[in-house]
N, C-alpha and C positions, 0 to 999 in steps of 0.2 A: 503494499500498501503506500502511497505516495503521501506525504506530508510535509510539515512544516518543523524543522527542527531547530529549537532555540539555542542560541550559542551566548551562555553566560560572559565569555570572553571576549566576546566581537571579534574575531580575527577579521583583518582587513574592515573595521567597523560595520560589520553585518550583525545585526541582532539577531537575525535567523536565517536559514537557507533553505531554500527549496528543496527535499531532498526524497532520495528512493530507499525501500525498505532492503532492496536486493541488488547483487551485481546485474547493469543490464550490458549484454554484450557477451555474457559468458554462454557459450555453445553447450556446455554441459549440463547446464542447467535450463529449466524454464524461465522465461522472462515475463514477469510479470506484466498484464497490458497496460494498467496505468502507470507504473515503474517508467514503461516504454515512452508513453505519451508525454509523460513530464520532461524525459530527457529529448525528446523531439522539439519539445516547445523551447527549451533552455537552448537547444543548439539552433533551432531555426531564431529565436531572439538573438544569439550570439552572432550569427550572420546577419541579421537585418540592423541590428543596434551596435553592435561592436568590432572590434579589431578588422577593419577593414570590411565589415560586413555589406557586401552590395555595392562598394565602391570600383567602379569601372577600372578593370586592369590589376586589381589588386590578387587577383584570384580566387577570391572568397566569395563570389557572387552563388546565390542559392543554386547552385548548379552542381548536382544533381539535385533537384528539388526535393523537399521534405512534405511527406503527407502526415498530418496530424492524426493519428491513430495510434492503435495500442500495439501495433504489428512491428517486431523489430526485424528490419529488412536491410539490406545490401548498402541501401543509401544511409541509415542510419550508421550503420558499421563504419561505411566509408568517412562520415564526418568525424566520428569517435576518432576514429586513428589519424585523421589529418588534424583536428584541435590537440590531440595528445602531443604532436609535433610542435604547434605554434604555442602551446602551454608550456612544453619541455616535461611532460608527464612521464614518469619512468614507474613500471615499466609501458614500452608502447604496445599494447596487448590486443587494441580493439575493445576494453572492457572500462565500463564507469563504476567505482565503487561508492558505495553509500557515504555519507561524512559519518564519522563517529565521535564520541566523545572520550579525550579530548581531541581535538583536531589536529592531526600530525601532519606536516608537511602543508602541500598546497594541493589537495585532491581536485579533480576538474569540475566535479560539482560546486566547490566552494568559489573556483574561479568562474564559473559561469555565472553564478548568482552575483557575484562581483562585479563583472563586466555587465551583465543586466541593470543593476541598480545604478551603475554610475550612468549608464547611457540613456537612462527611463525610468527613474526610481518610483513615480507613481504607477506605470505598470507592473512592476516587480513588485512593489509591495501589496498588489492586489491582483496577483495572478490567477488566484481564483475565480476571479470575475472574468477571466482573459475570454476574448472571444471566441468560438470555434473548438473548444476543448468539450468533452464526453462530461456529461451529468455524473458518471461515476468519478473521473479525476477530479471534477469541481467538489464534488462531496467531501472526498479524501483530503483537498487540499486546505479543508476548515480545520483538520486535526492537527494539533500541536503536540510535539513530543521534547 
């Protein structure tokens, strides 16, 4: 289940992160649909709002395009792997791990949340109301841990 994880130490100034419960991209396990949908939303937002997202000639145009749904597909795998290089995430394995307490290092989810908040803080703060997300994800994002 996707959720809002409260961060008492506020790394990068984040009071919370939009988080997943289980790894996304792990081919040895089933990827939870709402976790996958949240990852697609965060990646799509990073491409639109952040690190060169959508600027001509920077290589980060939303191509291949992401479809917001709960299915882990090759397009999400491509962008996760590509963003692992951008954010210098190790290992570069195509998997996104949940943020755990205390936050160690700079996990991709923490960086995606930080980037989204920098570029569009109102959208980030109220992600549960984002247009186009499923009712199930919307309900899960109301939950804080």
